[in-house]
C-alpha positions as a printed Julia matrix, in Angstrom:
446×3 Matrix{Float64}:
 60.81  -17.01   34.72
 57.35  -16.29   33.35
 54.94  -19.0    34.5
 58.0   -21.25   35.01
 58.77  -20.84   31.32
 60.69  -18.27   29.34
 60.12  -17.98   25.62
 61.36  -14.69   24.28
 61.69  -13.64   20.67
 65.13  -12.25   19.98
 65.8   -10.73   16.55
 69.27  -11.71   15.33
 71.24   -9.39   13.1
 73.43  -12.1    11.61
 70.83  -14.55   10.41
 68.26  -13.39    7.86
 64.6   -14.07    8.52
 65.41  -15.8    11.79
 64.6   -15.46   15.48
 65.91  -17.58   18.3
 63.24  -18.57   20.74
 64.73  -19.0    24.19
 62.52  -21.65   25.72
 63.31  -23.31   29.0
 61.64  -24.69   32.06
 63.14  -24.35   35.51
 64.28  -27.97   35.24
 66.31  -27.4    32.1
 68.74  -24.66   33.06
 71.5   -26.11   30.88
 69.41  -25.67   27.74
 68.43  -22.17   28.84
 72.05  -21.2    29.45
 73.09  -22.58   26.05
 70.44  -20.59   24.17
 71.1   -17.46   26.2
 74.84  -17.69   25.59
 74.23  -17.92   21.85
 71.92  -14.91   21.94
 74.42  -12.85   23.91
 77.17  -13.81   21.47
 75.03  -12.7    18.55
 74.02   -9.44   20.21
 77.63   -8.49   20.8
 78.16   -8.73   17.05
 75.13   -6.62   16.13
 76.94   -3.47   15.06
 78.1    -3.98   11.51
 79.14   -1.63    8.75
 77.47   -3.39    5.87
 73.81   -3.96    5.18
 74.37   -7.57    4.2
 75.19   -8.93    7.64
 76.43  -12.39    6.67
 78.16  -14.86    8.98
 78.51  -18.6     9.5
 74.9   -18.53   10.74
 73.79  -17.99    7.15
 75.24  -21.34    6.11
 72.59  -23.77    4.92
 73.24  -26.4     7.67
 72.62  -23.77   10.37
 69.47  -22.54    8.66
 68.22  -26.12    8.37
 68.82  -26.75   12.07
 66.99  -23.53   12.96
 64.01  -24.36   10.77
 63.75  -27.84   12.26
 63.89  -26.44   15.8
 61.35  -23.76   14.93
 58.98  -26.36   13.5
 59.4   -28.58   16.56
 58.57  -25.7    18.93
 55.61  -24.76   16.72
 54.27  -28.33   16.85
 54.97  -28.63   20.58
 52.88  -25.57   21.44
 50.38  -26.48   18.73
 48.24  -24.43   16.32
 45.5   -22.58   18.19
 43.16  -20.93   15.67
 40.97  -24.04   15.48
 41.29  -24.93   19.18
 37.97  -24.18   20.93
 39.52  -23.87   24.38
 42.24  -21.44   23.31
 39.75  -19.42   21.26
 37.5   -19.2    24.31
 40.39  -17.97   26.43
 41.41  -15.33   23.86
 37.8   -14.2    23.53
 37.43  -13.9    27.32
 40.38  -11.46   27.3
 38.78   -9.3    24.61
 41.33  -10.26   21.97
 38.79  -11.45   19.35
 36.25   -9.26   17.57
 32.59   -9.71   18.39
 30.91  -11.91   15.74
 28.6   -10.19   13.25
 25.07  -11.74   13.2
 24.06  -13.54    9.99
 21.13  -11.17    9.45
 23.37   -8.09    9.45
 24.37   -7.22    5.88
 27.87   -6.39    4.67
 28.49   -2.65    5.24
 28.9    -1.84    1.52
 26.76   -2.52   -1.55
 28.35   -5.2    -3.72
 26.4    -4.77   -6.94
 28.59   -3.55   -9.78
 31.79   -3.94   -7.76
 33.22   -6.54  -10.14
 33.74   -5.42  -13.74
 31.66   -7.11  -16.46
 34.87   -7.41  -18.47
 38.36   -7.85  -17.06
 39.88   -4.35  -16.8
 42.97   -3.52  -18.86
 44.08   -0.67  -16.58
 45.24   -0.87  -12.96
 43.51    2.49  -12.47
 40.1     0.94  -13.21
 40.12   -1.92  -10.71
 36.99   -2.49   -8.68
 37.25   -4.51   -5.44
 35.88   -7.62   -7.13
 38.49   -7.43   -9.89
 41.3    -8.5    -7.55
 42.08  -12.15   -8.32
 45.14  -12.76   -6.13
 46.45  -11.31   -2.87
 49.99  -11.5    -1.52
 52.08   -9.9     1.24
 55.68   -9.14    2.18
 56.7    -8.11    5.67
 57.62   -9.11    9.2
 55.9   -10.79   12.16
 53.01   -8.29   12.07
 52.11   -9.7     8.65
 53.05  -13.28    9.54
 50.4   -13.19   12.28
 52.68  -13.83   15.24
 50.73  -14.46   18.44
 47.38  -13.24   17.12
 45.51  -15.49   19.57
 48.26  -15.8    22.19
 47.2   -15.62   25.83
 50.38  -17.27   27.13
 53.96  -16.34   26.3
 54.69  -19.7    24.64
 51.98  -19.1    22.05
 54.1   -16.35   20.48
 55.75  -19.19   18.55
 52.45  -19.67   16.64
 52.0   -17.74   13.41
 48.27  -17.26   12.87
 48.69  -16.32    9.22
 45.07  -17.14    8.44
 44.05  -14.21   10.67
 46.62  -11.71    9.38
 45.1    -8.31    8.59
 46.21   -8.13    4.92
 46.65  -11.77    3.83
 44.57  -13.99    6.13
 41.4   -15.57    4.76
 40.33  -17.87    7.57
 36.58  -17.82    8.21
 34.6   -14.8     6.99
 34.48  -11.07    7.71
 31.77  -11.81   10.27
 34.26  -13.82   12.37
 37.61  -12.32   11.41
 37.85   -9.0     9.6
 40.79   -9.18    7.19
 41.35   -7.64    3.78
 40.94  -10.98    1.94
 37.71  -11.67    3.86
 36.43   -8.28    2.71
 37.52   -8.88   -0.89
 35.93  -12.36   -0.88
 32.56  -10.68   -0.53
 33.16   -9.04   -3.93
 35.01  -11.98   -5.5
 34.38  -15.41   -3.91
 37.11  -16.86   -6.16
 39.86  -14.74   -4.61
 43.18  -16.6    -4.49
 46.44  -16.46   -2.52
 45.25  -15.88    1.04
 46.14  -18.1     4.02
 43.59  -20.18    5.92
 45.64  -21.85    8.66
 48.35  -21.4    11.26
 51.61  -21.99    9.42
 55.27  -21.1     9.14
 56.7   -19.23    6.16
 58.23  -22.42    4.74
 54.93  -24.32    4.84
 52.79  -24.7     1.73
 49.85  -23.48    3.78
 51.43  -20.0     3.98
 50.53  -19.55    0.29
 51.46  -16.02   -0.84
 52.24  -14.7     2.63
 56.04  -14.58    2.35
 56.49  -12.43    5.46
 59.12  -13.62    7.93
 59.36  -13.18   11.68
 62.21  -10.75   12.47
 62.08   -9.6     8.84
 63.92   -6.39    8.04
 64.2    -4.06    5.09
 67.17   -5.95    3.65
 64.93   -9.04    3.37
 62.45   -7.43    0.97
 64.22   -8.39   -2.29
 64.51  -11.99   -1.08
 60.82  -12.06   -0.15
 59.92  -10.64   -3.57
 61.89  -13.38   -5.31
 60.23  -15.98   -3.08
 56.78  -14.62   -3.95
 57.55  -14.6    -7.68
 58.75  -18.19   -7.45
 55.63  -19.29   -5.56
 53.23  -17.58   -7.94
 54.93  -18.99  -11.02
 54.78  -22.49   -9.54
 51.08  -22.22   -8.68
 48.91  -23.49  -11.52
 45.86  -21.71  -10.13
 47.46  -18.35  -10.91
 47.64  -16.79  -14.35
 50.62  -14.44  -14.14
 49.59  -12.52  -17.25
 45.83  -12.39  -16.74
 45.13  -12.24  -13.0
 45.04   -8.9   -11.2
 47.16   -8.99   -8.04
 47.08   -6.88   -4.88
 50.41   -7.02   -3.02
 51.02   -5.5     0.41
 54.44   -4.42    1.75
 54.7    -3.65    5.48
 58.27   -3.51    6.77
 60.6    -1.65    9.11
 59.57   -2.4    12.68
 62.5    -4.73   13.39
 64.88   -2.24   11.8
 63.61    0.36   14.28
 63.57   -2.0    17.25
 66.74   -4.03   16.94
 69.01   -2.83   14.16
 69.27    0.92   13.66
 70.55    1.78   17.15
 73.42   -0.7    16.7
 74.67    0.89   13.48
 77.72    3.19   13.44
 75.78    5.49   11.07
 72.07    4.91   11.79
 70.83    7.38    9.17
 72.44    5.24    6.48
 69.57    2.79    7.0
 67.29    5.27    5.22
 69.29    5.1     2.0
 69.52    1.33    2.3
 65.76    1.01    2.73
 65.16    3.14   -0.35
 67.45    0.86   -2.39
 65.76   -2.25   -1.0
 62.34   -0.92   -1.96
 63.47    0.01   -5.46
 64.99   -3.43   -6.02
 61.85   -5.1    -4.69
 59.4    -3.05   -6.75
 61.41   -3.45   -9.93
 61.41   -7.22   -9.43
 57.65   -7.27   -8.9
 57.07   -5.02  -11.92
 59.24   -7.2   -14.14
 57.86  -10.6   -13.16
 54.33   -9.94  -11.84
 52.38   -7.76  -14.29
 48.84   -6.69  -13.55
 49.71   -5.75   -9.99
 48.71   -3.07   -7.52
 51.39   -2.82   -4.85
 50.6    -1.03   -1.61
 53.42    0.16    0.63
 51.82    0.55    4.04
 53.36    3.14    6.37
 55.53    1.62    9.06
 54.31    2.08   12.64
 56.21    4.44   14.91
 57.24    1.8    17.46
 57.94    4.44   20.1
 54.14    4.48   20.6
 54.72    1.37   22.73
 55.99    3.67   25.48
 52.38    4.89   25.91
 51.06    1.38   26.71
 49.63    1.85   30.2
 49.62    0.12   32.55
 52.32   -2.16   31.17
 52.21   -5.69   32.64
 55.49   -7.0    34.09
 55.64   -9.65   31.35
 55.48   -6.92   28.69
 58.27   -4.95   30.34
 60.43   -8.05   29.84
 59.33   -8.81   26.28
 59.68   -5.18   25.19
 63.27   -5.15   26.43
 64.07   -8.16   24.25
 61.88   -7.4    21.23
 62.64   -3.69   21.01
 65.93   -2.75   22.7
 66.39    0.36   20.54
 63.3     1.85   22.22
 63.38    0.29   25.69
 67.09   -0.29   26.27
 68.32    2.16   28.92
 71.63    2.57   27.1
 69.73    4.03   24.11
 67.76    6.69   26.01
 69.75    9.52   24.43
 69.23    7.94   20.98
 65.43    8.39   21.05
 65.16   11.78   19.27
 67.41   10.45   16.53
 65.32    7.28   16.24
 62.09    9.27   16.0
 63.58   11.35   13.18
 64.64    8.21   11.29
 61.18    6.66   11.68
 59.55    9.81   10.27
 61.98    9.94    7.35
 61.48    6.22    6.7
 57.86    6.83    5.8
 58.68    9.9     3.75
 61.08    7.74    1.71
 58.41    5.07    1.28
 55.97    7.68    0.05
 58.46    9.23   -2.37
 59.35    5.8    -3.78
 55.65    5.03   -4.32
 55.24    8.33   -6.16
 58.16    7.81   -8.54
 57.13    8.11  -12.18
 58.58    4.69  -13.03
 55.91    3.06  -10.84
 53.03    5.19  -12.08
 53.47    5.33  -15.86
 52.11    1.89  -16.8
 48.58    0.59  -17.16
 49.34   -2.82  -15.64
 51.39   -1.86  -12.57
 51.14    0.79   -9.87
 52.52    1.49   -6.41
 50.45    3.26   -3.74
 51.44    4.55   -0.31
 48.84    3.85    2.38
 49.45    6.05    5.45
 46.86    4.81    7.96
 49.27    3.41   10.64
 51.58    6.42   10.61
 49.84    8.44   13.34
 48.8     5.39   15.36
 47.65    5.97   18.92
 46.77    3.09   21.19
 43.01    2.72   21.83
 42.01    3.35   25.42
 39.27    2.23   27.79
 36.93    4.62   29.59
 39.29    4.78   32.57
 42.18    5.89   30.34
 44.06    2.6    30.39
 45.31    1.14   27.11
 42.86   -1.37   25.65
 45.03   -4.47   26.06
 42.54   -6.43   23.96
 44.04   -5.03   20.75
 47.49   -6.47   21.55
 48.95   -9.93   21.91
 50.33  -11.22   25.2
 53.65   -9.4    24.63
 51.99   -5.97   24.17
 53.91   -5.69   20.88
 52.17   -7.81   18.26
 48.51   -7.43   17.3
 45.73   -9.58   18.72
 42.96  -10.68   16.35
 41.07   -7.5    17.24
 44.19   -5.52   16.46
 44.43   -7.22   13.07
 40.73   -6.49   12.44
 41.31   -2.78   13.16
 44.29   -2.77   10.79
 42.26   -4.54    8.08
 39.39   -2.05    8.46
 41.81    0.89    8.21
 43.66   -0.62    5.22
 40.4    -1.16    3.37
 39.45    2.47    4.05
 42.76    3.68    2.6
 42.28    1.53   -0.52
 38.99    3.34   -1.12
 40.06    6.81    0.08
 41.06    9.21   -2.68
 44.67   10.39   -2.83
 45.09   13.4    -0.57
 42.12   12.36    1.57
 43.44    9.23    3.26
 42.02    8.51    6.7
 43.91    7.41    9.81
 43.68    4.19   11.79
 40.25    3.49   13.26
 40.1     2.87   17.02
 37.49    0.11   16.84
 36.61   -2.37   14.1
 33.68   -1.16   11.91
 33.91    2.28   13.55
 34.28    3.76   10.06
 34.0     1.5     7.02
 34.47    3.2     3.65
 32.53    2.06    0.59
 33.22    2.58   -3.13
 30.96    5.18   -4.7
 28.98    4.65   -7.89
 30.79    7.53   -9.54
 34.17    6.22   -8.35
 33.94    2.43   -7.88
 37.69    1.88   -8.3
 40.44    1.18   -5.82
 42.17    4.52   -5.47
 45.43    5.38   -7.23
 47.1     8.75   -7.68
 46.04    8.82  -11.33
 42.35    8.0   -10.92
 42.12   10.28   -7.87
 43.36   13.2    -9.96
 40.88   12.37  -12.71
 38.03   12.05  -10.18
 36.38    9.55  -12.48
């Protein structure tokens, strides 16, 4: 037991967009045994031949029961991003960025960073021209455990603090891409401002799901299209949209090593991306889509020293890396992870996604060579990670947001890597090139 409670996130192969949270106190061993038995049953059925891993767990009654249980656990633990005591605790552990004083100006000049007239080309978008933000992905985009200091708080999805879609507070409190873009366009739309689950209205255009995998991308795209079309504050034809895709970590951690032919996942991911991008292109014009490189999850092995609680959570959250039975699989996994990003890059560079004036796909590589920040004594800076040493803390999300912003500004062929500290390097648009970078406008060097 961890603090007399166990609450571990177990990705399930058979149920899309779902995790089972095994939560039990020492006085409720029957409930613990029941949940654990279900998880073991599901794990024994993990190896499947087909990508669409459908079972009775996908039936609507089961999904409804899961969602109700998930919501009950969420409410029991309680949202924490507006809780002064929990914020104080997270801050004391170095998990929240230092606030920026009111008299310190925004790092970049803002004059001229919103076009006088609405641009007609996606290759001439200034930061202030983005009207709507949206995101597809997994728990790293859903904001799982951003402020968690106890294992139970991993049930909370701090979507308002998510690096690419959270808009809670301002850049001075919480550095996120929407909080940066709001400086250039105060009327930015689509971001999240509260702790919420994916099915809640408050999640807005963050359609990321905990335990999300590549095969979920087309579903998330359809969900996003549906939400945008139903939102009267969005003009599908007129508004410029910036959409982030960040997916693959759960495939690496809890799917690929169970497959009879692991390399087949690469082809499947390519097909999932193509389906997703073609849906977005068809139904959401005036869009810049950014495929962000998936993190090499084997970097978690370098987390040092690793608390005992993280040894346990890593074993459950990422068995393909930390499971002893998969030790010999590691070179193969590392190859697949590398190829995964090469496929994402090649998909982004396909002519079909670069030959229009109202739609483009970029590949943003900043997380690809991620190394964990360290303290002066050489230990991993645990302040950048959540309590499970897997998900990002708020500081971790701020670092990701800073790096993502840099890549949006960086010219093609000159993309920078992940920063080690927030505001360590903060790129700014140049007068001669005020646009968000695409392959086309980088070649022109406008």
